[in-house]
N, C-alpha and C positions, 0 to 999 in steps of 0.2 A: 504494500500500500504506500509505503514511503516513496517508491519510485514514481507513483502516480500523483504524489503531492498530498497524500493523506497523513494525518497525525493520529497517534493513539490517544484515545480519550477514556482511559481506564483509571479510576481513582486508586491511589496507593492505600495500603492498609493503614489503619490508625496507629499501629505500634511501630511503624517505620520511623527512623530518625530523619531521613530526608523525604519530605513530602512534596509531590508535584501538584501544581495547581491544575484544576480541571474546569473547563468552561461548562457551566451547568446546562445551558440550553442545548449545547452540542451533545453532552452526555445523555440528556433526556431523549434526544432524537435517536441516538445509538441504542438506547435501552428499548425504545419503541420498536425499532427495526428488529432487534434481537428477539423480542417477544413475538413479533409477527412470524419470524422464521420458525420459532419453536412451535407455534400453533400450526403452521403448515406441515411441520414434521409429524404432527399427530396423525396425519393421513398416512397410513402405512405404505401406500404405493409411492408416495413422494419420498418418504424417509429411506426406504430400501432401494429405490430406483430400479424397479423391475424392467423399465423400458430400455430398449437397446439404442434407439435413436434420440438425438437431442431434441428434435421437434416434437416427438411423442412425449418426452419427459416434460417439456415446456408446456404442452397442452394440459397435462395432468396437474402441473403446478398452477396453471391459470384456473382450472376447474376447482381446485382446492381453495384458491384465493376468492373465487366467486362464492363458493359455499360459505366461507368465513364472512364475507361482506354481507351476504343475504341474512345470515344469522345476526349480524351486528345491526343491520337496518331494521329488522323486525323486532329486535329487543328494545329499540329506542322508542 
């Protein structure tokens, strides 16, 4: 990621002597993306990647994302 210009936004542990500052809005966005990926991995087919082609795998990731989105919209 550093080659692409990304920076790590992982907070250091509280018991470390040298603590790095973390941008809270950027960390919150990272956390939201990580939780979304974890929910997508709840779909067994996405987590284990049964599909042999990239386009087929992308299709099932999109279906899982649509399923999550629909459950989010109907819960609100």
